N, C-alpha and C positions, 0 to 999 in steps of 0.2 A: 504494500500500500504506500502511495506517495506521501510526502510530508503534507501536501495541501489537503489530501483526503483525510489523513490522520487527524489533522487539525479540525477539519470539518466535522468529523465524527464526535470529537470531544465537545466542540462548541455547540453543535446541534443538540447534543444530549442535555445541555444546560438550558437552552433558550427556546427551542422550537416546540410548537404545539403539534397537533395531529399532522402526520406526514404519511401519505399513502402513495405507492408507486403510481405515477401518471396523474397525480392530483396535486393541487396546491402549488407549493414551491418546486415540486418535482425532486429528482435525484441529483446528486452532485455529478460534475463532469468527469466521471471515472467509470470504466467498464464494470458493471455489477458482477457479482459472483456467478459463474456459469451454472446453468441448470442442466439437469440430466436430459430433460426434454425441451424442445423449442416451444412447447405449449405448456401453459400453467395448469398442471393436473394434480397439484398437491392437495390433500385433505386439509381442512381447517376447522377451527372451532375450539371452544373451551379455553383453558388456561395454558400458558406456556409452562415448561418444566420449572421455571422460576416463580410461577404464580402471578405474573404480571397480567393486568387487564389488557384485552385487545383494544387497539385504537378505534375499532369500529363501534365501540360503546360510546364514543364521543367524550370520554373522560381523559384527563391528562394523566399519563402514567408517571410514576416517580422514577426519573432517570438517574437520580443521585444515589449510587450504590456506595456504601461504606466499604472499607477493607474487609470487615467481618462478613458483610453480605456477599462480596466478591468471592471470598474463600468458601462460603457456604454453598454458593452456586457451583463453583468448580469442584467441590468435594462431594456433592450430593450422590454421585454414582460411583464413588471410589470402591475398589475391592482389592484385598490383599490376602493371598492364601500361601501358607508356608508348608512344604512337605518335609517329612523327616529325612534329614541328611544321613542318618544311620541306616536308612532303608534304601540305599542307592541301588540295590539289586531287586527292589520291589517293583510294583506296577509302574511307578512314575519314572523309573530309571534315573538318568542324570538330572532330572528337573528338581531344583530346590524349592521352587514356588513361582508365583506370578503376581503381578500387579496389573490392575486394569482400571479404566475409567471411560466415561462417555459424557459428551456435551452435545445437546441437541441444538440445531438451528431451526429445523422444521418443527411444526407442532401438529400432531405428535412426531417425535423423532423417528427416523426411518432406519437407523443403524441397529444392528443386533450383535451379540457376542456369545460365545460358548466356550466352556472349559470343562474337560472331563478327565478322569483317570479310567483306563480300561481295566475292568475287573476280571474278565475271562480270558484275556490275553495280556501281554506286557505293553506298557507304553502310556503316554498321555497325549491328548489332542486338544488343540486350541483353534478357535475360528473367529474371524471377523467378517461380518456380512453387511453390505451396504445396499439398502433398498432404494428403489426409485418408483415414482408414481404411487407412493404409499408404502406402508411398512409390511403389508400382508405377506409378500413373498419372502422377505428377509426373516420374518417371524417363523414361518413354517420351515425354512431351510435351517435356521439356527436350532430348531427343536429336533430335526430329523436326520440331518446329514451325518452327524457323528455316529448315530446308531447304524446307519447303512455301512459306514466304513468299518465299524467295530465287528459287525457280523461277517463282513467279507474277510476279515483277518482271522476268523475262528477256524480251527481244525474241525474235521467232521464229527468227532465225539462231542464237542461242545454244541455244535448245531443240532445234533441228534437229541441231546438233552433238552434244548429249547423246544424242539418240535414235539418231543414226547410229552413234556409238561403241558404244552398248549393242547395237544390232542386229548390228553386225559384230564384236562381242567385242573391241573395241579399248579401250585405257585411256581412262577418262572424266576429263575435266578437273576439277580440284577446284572445287567450287561455293562453299565457305566456308573461311575460315581460322579454326579454333577456338582460343580462348584459354582453356585449361582449367587448373584447379588439379590437382595430382597426386593429390588425394583424389577427384576426380570420376571416374566410371566409366560404362561403357556396357553395354547388354544385347547383348553380341556374338552370342549365340545367335539373336537375332531380326534380324540385319542384313539377311539376304536378303529377309525378309518386308517390312521397312521400305522397302527399295529397290524391291521389286515394286510397292508401292502408291504410292510417290513417282513412279515411272515412269508409272503409270496416270494420275496427276494431271497430269504435264506433257504426256502425249499428249492429254488432254482440253483442255488449254490450247492446244496446237498446232491442234487442230480448230477452236477458237473464234477463233483469231487471224486467219485468212485474210481475213474481211471487214473487219478493222480495220487492215489494212496491216502486220501483223506486229509491232506494238509490244506490249511487255509491259504488264501492268496497272500502274496507278499505285499508290503505297504504300498508300493507304487501302483500295482494292479488294483489293490483294494480301494484306494482313493479314487482312481480313475473310474472304476466300476460304480462306486457310490455316487459320484457326481452325476454320471450319465443316467443311472437308474432313478435317482430321486427326481431329476428333471422330467424324465418320462412319466413318472408317477404323478407329478404335479399336473402335467398336461392331461393325463388320462382321467384324473379325478374331476377335472372341470367338464369332461365330456359325458360322463355317465350319471344316471339318476343316483341320488344319495338319500339316506334315510331321514334326514331332518333339514329344515330350512336354514338354520345356522351353519350346519356343515356344508350345505350347498353354497351358501354365500361365501364362506371362508375359502372354499375350493376355487370359486370363480375369481375372487380377489387375489388369491395367491398366483393364479395362472396369468391374469391380465396385468398385474404389476410385475416387478422384476427385482432381482438382487444379484449383485456380484458376491464372490466368496473367496476367502483365502484361509486355508486350513493347514496347520502344521501338526504332524504326527511325530512324536519324539520317543525313541526307544533307546536301548543301551548303546547302540552303535552310532546313531546320528539323527538328523532331522530330515524328514520328508515333507515337502511343501506341495500342495495342490492349489492352483490359483486359476480362477475364471473371472476376469474383470480387472479393475484397477485399484483394488486393495493391494497392500504390499507387505512382503516379509523381508526384513533386513537383519542380518546377524551383526552383533557388536563384538569386535575382535580387539583384544589388547595385545600390542606388539611387545617384543622383547625390550624396546626402549621405553615402555610405559605409555606410549601413545595409543590412541583409539582409531580404528578404521571401520568402515561399513562394508559388509559383503552382502550384496543383494541375492536373495534366494527366490525371487520371483520377478516377473516382467509385467509391466502395466499393459493391459490389452486395450489400447485406444489408438487413435489415428497418429499419435506421435511415435508409435512403435512401427518402424518400417516393415519388419518381418510380419507383424500381425496384420498390417494393412494389406500386404501382398497376399497373405493367406486368405483374407476375406474376399478380395477381388478375384482371386483365382477360382473361386467357387461359383462364379457367375459369368455369363457371356461377356465378350469384349464390348458389346454394345452398351453394357451397363457400367462400364468402367468409371464414367464420370458421375454416376448417380448412386452407386452402392455405398460409397462414403463421400459425402458432400459437406463442406464447412466443418470438417473434422468430426462428423457424426455419421452414424450408420443411417443410411437413407436420409441424411440431413436432419436427423431427429435424436438419435440415442448416442450418448457419449461412449459407454463401454462397448467393446466389440465381442464380449462373451458374457453371458449372464443366465441365471435361472429364470424360469417364468417367461415373461414378455412374449406371450404367444402371438401377439400382433406382428411379431417379426419371424414367426415360425410356422404358424398354421396357414393353410390356404384361406383366401377370402371367403370361400363358400363355407368352410368349417367354422370360421369365426361368426359368420352371420347365423348359421344354424344353431350354434351354442347360445348366442345371445338372444335369439328369437325364442328359444325354449326356456329361457330364464324367467323366473317369476319375480326377480329382484332387479329389473332393468333400471329403476330409478336410482339405485345406489351405484349402478355400474355405468352411468352416463359418461363418466370421465374416461371410460375405456373405449367408447365408440369413436375411435380415431384411426384412420388408415394412413400409414406412412406414404409419402409420395413415391412414385416409381416402384410400386410393389409388384414386381413382374415374375420373379423366379424364387419364391420362398423354398426352404427356410434361409434367412439371412443371418440367423443368430444361433448359437449353441452354448451349452454349459460344459462341454468337454474341457477338463482342466489342463493347464500346462504343469508338468511335474518336474520337480528338481529334488536332488538328494545331496546332503552335505554330511560327510563323516566328521564328527566332532573332534576338535583338536584342543591342545592345552590352552590356547589363547582365546577360545570361544567362551564368552561370558554370558551373553543374553541374546534373545531374539525379540525384535519389535514386530508385532503384527498391528497394522492400523488401516483404517479406511482412508480414502483419498482426501477427506477433509483435513487430515493432518498433513499429508504430503503436498497439498496445495500451498501450504504455508511454511513448511520445513523441508529441506532436502534430507536425504538419507544420512549423509555424513554429519550434518548438523544435529539430527536427532540422536544418533549414536554418541556423538560427543557430549551432548547434554546429559544423557544417562550415564555414560562412562565416567565423566568428571565427577559426578555425584558419588559414584561407587569409590573412585580413587580418593576423594576427599574424606569419605567416611572411614577409610581404612579397611573396608570390607569389599573385596574384589569379586566375591561370588554371591553376595546377598544384598538386599536393599539396605540403604544407609539408615543411620539413626535419624529420628525426627528433626526436620529443619522446617523451612517455610512450607514445603510440600514433602511430607514423609513418603508419598506415593509418587514414583517416577513417571507414571502415566499422567498424573495431574501436572507434574512439572513440565512435561512436553506440551500439554494443552495450554497451559499458562503462557509458555513461550510462543506457541503457534499463533495465538490470537492477540497477545499483548505486546509483541516485539515491535519497536518502532524502526524508523529508517536507519538508526544508528546501531542496531543490533542489540538494544537493551529493552527489557520489559518496562513499559511505561504504565504506571498505575492508572493514570487518567484514561489512557487509551483502552486498557483492559476493562476498566469499569464501564466505559462507554460502549464497547463492543458487546458486553454481557447485558447491557440495558436496552439494546436495540429491540424494538417491538417485533413481533413475529412477521408482520407484513414486510419488514425491511431486513431483518437479520439474515434471511436466506440469500439475500443478494450480496452479502459481504463475507459470509462463511458458510461452510457446509456442516452437517452433522459430523462429529469427530468421535471415533472409537479407537482406543489404544489398549493393547495388551502386551505386557513385557514379561517374557519367560526367562527365568534365571537358571543358569546351569552350574553344577558343581564341576570345578576344573580338576578335581582330584582323579576322577575316573576317565578324563578325556584322553584321547590318543592322538598322536601325531601321525600324519600320512594319510 
């Protein structure tokens, strides 16, 4: 953000009354925060996460946030979990723990996060999910994707135990231990549907395992299979009759909205990352000289990625070369080039019309009745992940998973440096530092992302002003931000 705009934000927060996009004084002469879609299809209503009144009430919001209020807003969704270091050979492997936080710009927020320990295999999984056109798809992916990956990792005896318990109506052994924040929630009305399709998936895996000696898939194949199968299930659920209206509505909303996803599976050997979209995974590495460097473990799937751009264009006729990606967006509309849901970029127009015409809830789905331009040879979008593997080494200290709301404002090197310097200053090179202004490093990153001025310093006035922006304006200057930082024990790391 330029100095002029930074100054405008601060002074506007002190003096201006109602300011709506396109009304009154208008917006400052600075390009607003990019949106996922070129049309405004975000849900609205209610209170923001900070409890501010909407400007549409006609009342003056209180833009003067004290330091205590700023900290309360930043820390509202903090999470910190510590695993037992003495159990390095246990389910969590080399993971000591993690810190996480979220800050919404949309109302309601569209990002989601997940963290689990695998109970029937070895390892831990962490995911960040960035929704668009609503939160519905990100919500369902955050609840379900790690289950799909976990069952794909299981050997045949484990899967047979699950199937036997289901068939005989016996209690099913827990597959995952979830590490949730109290603000996280589930689509409880759809639990039976989710379990039905998860069971169908593990039955399919059982049928395939016989010629392979009963072993589960390796992490790479398990993650790839989980991404693709869940996206197919989301599509399928929107097309078939369901037993209740809430379940039907949730299925339609999940399919017609969308979500990117970045998932890391950590076991005793290393880190497997599966990414679809423009969330990002970055490893924090400490060198022998004590300095910190960033090692990317994922690639952003957008028009700035030349290889990804070429991949998308290669799937369509040469006559569409100028329209498949236009203005750095898929069909001139969508920023990420891989995503879950978003069936408007996957289904034929005939199927879209048929599903929507059969819906009894069209009023709530009117935001989805939008056809991208030049929609000639679908599908244009997929959720197949790009997969990377990194064998953990002695210098590897932490992994940052974050939605693009963070990376829009901080580069990878800067984020690693901010976390690494706090670890170095605390004297703990493998665990979160002692309490300082932000005892949570995820909060520390968010504070710097939205509060740093043109001189590279956190400006308290700018930070307070950015947090006080009303919901009609906030999304134009920042995105939802989700950050999870996974800490590793270096004692068990291996070189090579």
